[in-house]
N, C-alpha and C positions, 0 to 999 in steps of 0.2 A: 707626365702627370694621369696616372689611370684614371677610370672612368668613374671609380668611387669618390677618387678626390675632386672629378670633377659636378658630380652630384651633387656632393657636402658642398661646394662652397656653392656655387648655385641658389640650395637651400640659404646658405646662411645671409646672402644675398639679398635674399627675397621674402625669407619666412624666418626670421630670426629668430623666432619662440619656438619654432619644428625643431630649427639648429639647435636650440638651448636643450628640448627635451632630449632627441635623437630618439625622436619615436618612430623615425620612418625608417633605421636601421635594425630597431628592435621588434618593432611587427613582422620586418622579414624574418630575421631570425626566428620567432617565433610562430610563424606561418609556416616554416620548415619543420618544426618540429610536430607544429598541429596534422601536419599533412604523413611524418612518419604513425603519429599515436592510430590515426584515421587507417593507414595499412594494419599496425597492428589488431585494430578491432576488426578491421573485412576479413582476416588470415586468421584470427583466435578461433573463431569455431565452425571453422573450415570441414572438422569431423563433425557428421551426423551424431556420434555419442556423445561429443560436449554438451549439444545442444538437450540430450537426457538428465542433465544434472540438475539439482535443486538452486533456488535465488542463483539465477544465472544473470541476471543484470546489476547484481553485486561482485560480480568477475574484476573489474576495475578495482574493486578495496581487497579482495581474498587473493587476487593472483599475486599481490605485489608492485603491481603497476601504480597504486598511487604512493608508491615508495620515491619508485622513479621521475613522478611527475613533480615532485615534492623537491625534491634534488634538482633537476633539469629547473625548474621556475625559482630555483634560491638561486643558482647560478649564473641564467639571465639576467634573472634584479639585481643583486649584487653588482656585475659587468656594469649594468646599464646606471646603475648611481654611480661607481669609480667615474666614468667617463663624464655623466650629467656634472657632477659635484667640482669638475675642474674649472667649468666655468660659472660662478654664479652671480647672474644681473641683479637679482636684487641687492646682493652686498656691494656690487659696487656700480648701485645708483644708475643701473643703464634706465631709461626713462621706457614706464611700461603704465597703460592705462588698467584700468577696474576691471576691464573686459579680457584684456591680455593676460591679467595676471587669473582669473575665473579660468581662462583659456588652457594654461599651464598646469590646474590643477584636473581640469577635464581630461590631457592629456595624460596625466600623471594615473587616473583612474583606466581609461584604456589602456597604457600599457600595462599595468599590474592584471585588468581582467582578460587580456588575450596571453598575457605568458604563463595565467593559474588555472585555466579551465581548458589544461589537453581532457579530461575526463569526455568535455562534450563532441570531442571529433572521432575518442575512443568508442565512442555511444553509438557515434553516428556512423563510423563504420561499418558496428554489429549489424546496424537496423540496414544499411545496402547492401552488405553481404544478404541476409534473411530476406527483402525483401527481391529480389535477383533470382534467387536459388530457391525460394520456397513461394512460391507467387499463390495468390488468394485462388487463382481457379483451380491447381492443383492441391492445394492444401482442400480446399470445400470436397473436392472427389475422396480423397484419402480419408476426411471424417467421417463420411458418409460410407467408406465402406469400413471402417475401425465400426461405427454404431451398429453395423447390420450382423456384424460379426460379436459383436460382444454380448449378446444374450446367451453364445452358446461356448463362450468361456469357462464358464461355472467353475469360478473361482472361489463363491463364497455358497453357502447352502443357503443363507437368510434369504438372498435375493429371489430363491424358485420357491418361498412359501406363500401361502394364497392371499395374505396379507398385502402382496404387492401387485396383486392384479387388479388393473384398470378397465380394461376390457373384456365382455360388452360394458355401452354407458353406466350402468345401472351398479356396478362395483366401485365406480366412481363416485356415486350418490348417496351409499349406504356405507354405515360405520360399522367396521366391524371389529367386535368386542372380542378381544383376548384375554381378561382375568377371568380366570377360571372362576372367581368369586360373585362374579357381575355374570355368570354365564344362567340360563334357563335353559336347566339339560330336561324338562319337560317337552319342550319345545328344537326345532330343526338345527344341528349345529353340529359339527365337525372336527374333527379330529388327527392329529398328526404324532404321536408319541404322546409326549409331554404337554403337549399345546394345542388348544380347544380356540375353536372359532365360532362367532357367532353373527350374524348382520342383521343387521337395526335399522329400520327409519330414523332420521331425524330431522327436527326442526329447530330453527334459529331465533334467538331472543338478540335484538341489539343494543346496547345500553351504555348514554354517552354522560353519567352521572357518576360523581367521585365522592369519595368518604374523605373525612378531614386527614384521612393520610395517602391522600390521591392514587387512591385503589379503585379500580369501577363496581360500582353496587352490585351484590348479585344480584339477578331477579326471583323477588318477594314470591308471586305465584307460584316457581318453582322449586322454589324453597320450601313453602309451607305444603304444597300436595307431593313435598322430598322424589322430585322428577329426577331421576338418576339424571345426569352430564357426563354427555359425550368427550367434548372438549373445548377449547376455548380459542378465539382468535383475536388477541389482543391488536390495533393498531394504535395509531396515536392519538387518536383525538374518541376513539370506539373502542368497544369490545362488545362481538360477538360471541354470545354462548347457544352453543348447539347443543339440545338436548335428546335425548334416544326416546321413540316411542317403538311400534312393533316391531317386533321380529319375522323376518323376512326368510320364505324356506327358498333357497337359492338350488333346489335339485336341479332345474333345469340346464343349470348352469357350470354346474362343480359335481363332478362324479367322485373324485376323494379331494384329501387334502395333502396327497400326496406331492415330492417337491416335484414340479412341472416348468417347464421352459415356456411355456403358456403364459406361466405366473411373472416372467420378468419385464419391470416396465421401466428400468435404470437406463439413461444413456450415457454410453464412454464419455462423449467431450460434446459441447457446444462453438461453434465456428467463430471466432473472434472473440471469446469471453477472455482468455488471458490469465483467468485467476484460482483457477483449478475447483470452482464451486458450481460445478454443471452437469453435475452426475446423475441430478434428475430431469434438467432440462435441455431439451433442444428444440430447433427453430427449424418446424418442419413448415413449409409454405403452407400446407393444408390446416397447419393450427389457427387457431382465433384468436386472439390475445396474448397475454403475455404471464398466464396464468400456470402456475406452476404442474397441476394434475391434468391442464389441457393437454401439456409436452406429454406429462405420464402418459398419459392414454393412448396417444398418438404412437408413444411408442412401443406400448403394450399391443396396440394394435397391427402396427409393421410387423410384430412378431407373430401375431396370431397367423394371421392372411399370409406368412411366406412358411409357417408349419403346415398349411393348410392346401398350398399350391406347389412345394418346392418337391420334388425330390435326390436322391443321391446325388445324382451328375449334379445337381444346381448348386447342393451342399458340399460337393468335391472342388466346382468351380469356385464358389466363394472362399472358402479355405484355400485354398492356392491360390486367388491373387492377396489373402489378406495375410500369406506367409510370404509371399515375394515381399511387401511393402515392408513387414520385417525386416526381409534378406536385406533391403537396399537401406535401412537406416541401423543392421547392425544389430538388430535385439536378436536375444536366447532364446530359443525355443528348442524341443527335442520331439515334436510327432509331425508324423505327415497329412497330409490332408484325410487320406485312406484314412488312416488309424483315429484319426476325430470324427469322421462320419460314421462310423461304428460305434462312438461311445453316443453318438446324439440318437442312433437308429438301436441302439441294443433295449430298448423297454418299450412297450407299445404303448400309445398317445402319449409318446414322447417326455415321459415320465424320467427326469436326472437323476441315473444311476451312477454314475462315474462325475469326480470332481478334477480337474485339472489346478495343478499348483501354480503360485503367480508368481515365483522364483526355483530357481535353478534345486535341486535333490541334492540333503548330503547326508553323511551317516553322523550317527552320533551314540551314544552308549543307550540311551532309553528309547529310541526309532531307528530301528535297525538299516532301512535303506533312504527311508523320505523324512520329511519335514510337514507333519500334519499339524493346521491350523487349527489345532483341537479346541471344540468350543465347550464352555464351562458354562454350570448351573448353579447360581445358591440352593442351599440346603435350607430348607425353614429349622431355622431358630426352636431347637429342644428334640429334631430328629436325630437319630446316630445313626441309621443307615440314608442313604441317595433312594431314589425312587427308581424304583425298577426302568420306567417308560423311560427317566432319566440315559441309565445307564446302557439299554436298548440304543437309543439316539445317538447316546456317543460310539458306541459299536459298528453302527449304521454308516458311519461317517467317515469312521476309520477304514472301512471295508472301500468304501465310495471311492476313496482318494486315492488318484493310481500316481503313477512314478511320470507322468507326462508333464510339461511345464510348459507353459508363456508368460516371459518378464512382461506381462501388457502395458502395467504401471509406466514403464520406461517411453513408450508410445505414448500414453499421455502423455508425460512428462516434457517431452518435445514439439507437442502439439502445442501446450501452454505456450512453453517457450517463446516459438515462434509469433504465436499471437500475441502474447506480450511484449517481443521486442518491437513489434509491428505497431502498437497501440500504445505502448510505455510512451508520457509524455514525459521524458526525463530534462527536456531543453527549460519547460517552465518551471518545472519540480526544482533542480540544482540552478538555476538561473540567480533567483533571487541571493541563493547561500554564498556563489562567488560574486556579486555584488559588494555584498557585506564586505567580504575578504579586501576588495578593490577598494572601496569606497575608504575601509576605515584603515590601510596601512595609506590612501592616497593623502590624507588626513594629518596622520603621521609625520610623511616625506614634504605636503606642505607647510606645516607647522614648520621643521625645521630649519627650509628653506626661505621662507619670509623671515625668521628669525634667526637663533642659532643655535648650537648643540647646549650650552649654558645654559638657555631660557627653556626648554624642551625639557631637559632633565630638571629644571625647579618645577615645571609646571605637573610634571609626575610626582614628586615629591610634596609637595603642595597638594595635591587633590586627595593623595593615601592621604596624611596628616587628617585633612577635615574628613577624612571618610571614618578614620578610629576617632577622631573626638567626636564626632558626631552619633558614631557607634555610643559611647561611651554613657553620651549624654543622655540617647535614648533610652538607654538601658536600665540608667538611676530612675530617668522620668516616669519609664514603664512602670516600675518595683512601688516607686513613693508615691504617685501622684494619678497616674490614670489605670485605669482597666482597659480601655483598646485605646492602645497608640499609633493606630495606624493613620488617620489622616493627619495627626498632629506631625508623622513623618513627612509624609508627603505633602505639605503646605508648608515645613520649614526648610526642604528640600529647594519646592516651587521658588520659595522671598530668597534661600540662599544662590542659586542659579542663575534667578530673575536679576541680584545686586552684580552677580559677574559678568551679567549677557551686557547690562546697563553703562557699567563702568567709561571704560574702554569709549563708550560711542557719548555719552552725555558731558565726563568729565575727562576730556583727552589729555589733558595735563597732570593730570590729578595723580602722587606719587613720582617713583622713579621711572625710567624705560623697561626697565629689568621688571618692575613691579607689573606694568602693563601689560608686558609680551606675555610675564605669566597668566593673564585674566582672558588674553585674545586667544592663547593655548589651547586653554580648559576650553573655550564657547566653540574653537573649530572642531575638538576633539569630542562637546558632550553636549551640541547644540542637538542632535537627533535624541540622545539620554532627555534631553530636555522636553523636547515635544510628548516623548513617549509616559515622563513623566505625567503631562497634561492630561490624555487619555486615562493615565492612571487614578487620576484623582477625579473626572469625571465618573468613573466606572465604578470608584470607590463610592458615590455618592447615589449614586443607583442602586448600589447593592442593598444599602442603608437603607434607602425609601423603598423597596422592594420588602424588605425583611419587615419593617414597619407595617407596610400590605398585609403581609400576611399576619402578622400578630393579631389582628382584627376581622380580621377575615376566616369565614369557616371551612375555605377550600384551598387548597393551594395553589399560590401562583408563582409561575417560573416566571426566573428574574432573568432577563436582555437586560443587557450592557454593551455599550461600544463597541468593547474587546472581545467578550463571548461573541458576539452576532455578528460581528465583519470578520470575515477568511482574512487567515495568519498574511496569505500572499497579499492583499489588499493592502492591510498594513503595513508590511513589509515596504511597498512602493512608495506609498504616500511618506511613511517617514525616509524614504530615499530621495525622493522629490525636494522634501524639505530641506533635505541639507545641504542640496545642489542649491535652490536657491538664497539658501542662507551664507554659505560660501561667496554666490555672487554678489550678494546684496552686502554680506559683511569686507569685501575686497577695498571699498573707498576706504573703511576704517582703519585695515592693514597700512593702505597707504597714508594715510594719516601719522601713524605711529610710526611708520618708518623713515618719515621726513620731519621728526620730530627730535628736538636737541640731545645728544647724548646727556 
């Protein structure tokens, strides 16, 4: 007798329920498959180029591994069912307590859960690889380097306009008006081709009152005095209106409105963000609070300070380190540190005179040797000719665009993916889905196990007939009698479900054994929906009461219901817990039914 037969014999003698479900052997097989998927995940993104792709967390589904996982799960579960169904303790009246009956259901759940959740092992493999090869300390240094170089990539001319300047602090406190129709040309202003800028002091008015349409009420005084609005900041419970005051002369801070590296206030990436939305935010240790404008000012201040103190050799070292980083991650570019430094120092006062492309140049019939990210401007309706200033600006941008390129966006994608893999809570997000897959199949197998295939098929047919008949009935009632049949439908299903649940409990001998088995199977597989139905009825009543309150109120009252105000994950776990408790309690009813006469 080999070792496997000996182990199997020991399990049969000491733990017959465990032997009956074959859980030990199935879990061992599933564990081996989990290890394989972990290995696949660990090596799948070993190339840094693969980490520069978008939607990397969906690679399990886009790469076809989901199909492999499904096929393996089916093979494991079919093999398990074949071996388990060879011995049916319930059919042979093997002595079983209610707790043992529930224990078998739990084992079914565990087997199906472990045999279908290879996705977690794959994701854990990716996470482990990234944490080992991209530690936080190293990533912080690389992100800091990328942020320091970012102002000098000069991909987009719009980033170097005067409107982006945040340092000195006065630029963050003032409002820059750019609408030509709102500019007072008798007071100091600045021009860059077709764009004009004028700086204004502002003051704020906070409003909490809403009108009948739930909109914040515009300040009455400002409306009466026709004070020009700068912008608004609408929050959940209040709206802050910012109004323009005096025009400020900024000649002490601004020499001209040309494109300048000192105007740049964006940040390439914020460590730990992982969502790709941190272009304007960087968590410098010296920054106070989490206000976006604070971070923009810190970024702009760092750039201005660097321009004041750095020389060509400093820039050369900075760019050399950055290009080495790009080489490490196999990111394409075609310029040298020396060439890059010359682009920065081409004009005095660090004006931006040359633009670097963000992707590799290519030839086409319209642009002889490179792609220019041309900026287009709307022509005012009624004009047949474009403004000369717009034409001049377009020509300036075309001449400023060089053949040099750096695919810096790929570096940002890599940072995003690394952070997202480290911080993404794929386990808690995906676990409820696999829980419900396991629970649904467990109830089906449990129903078949305690009754038979004939009873299970009749249960499915009966449920379909009841649903079809009820649907036709509701359709007729809705057209003939009621305008709103939602609550009627919900209560009808509730009463019908209650009768199905109670018949096997209060009338264990009512009808034939097949009839009662149908009710038992529907109860086992439908109890969770029954609990969800109760929550739906409560929600419907809450919505009706809220609607009545809004009809009698001059202001809109947000409707809060038990389903809308509770996290879906919490509702999911509550329903799942109710399902397990029901199987535990209902096991006694199943035993009584099984013991009844044919």
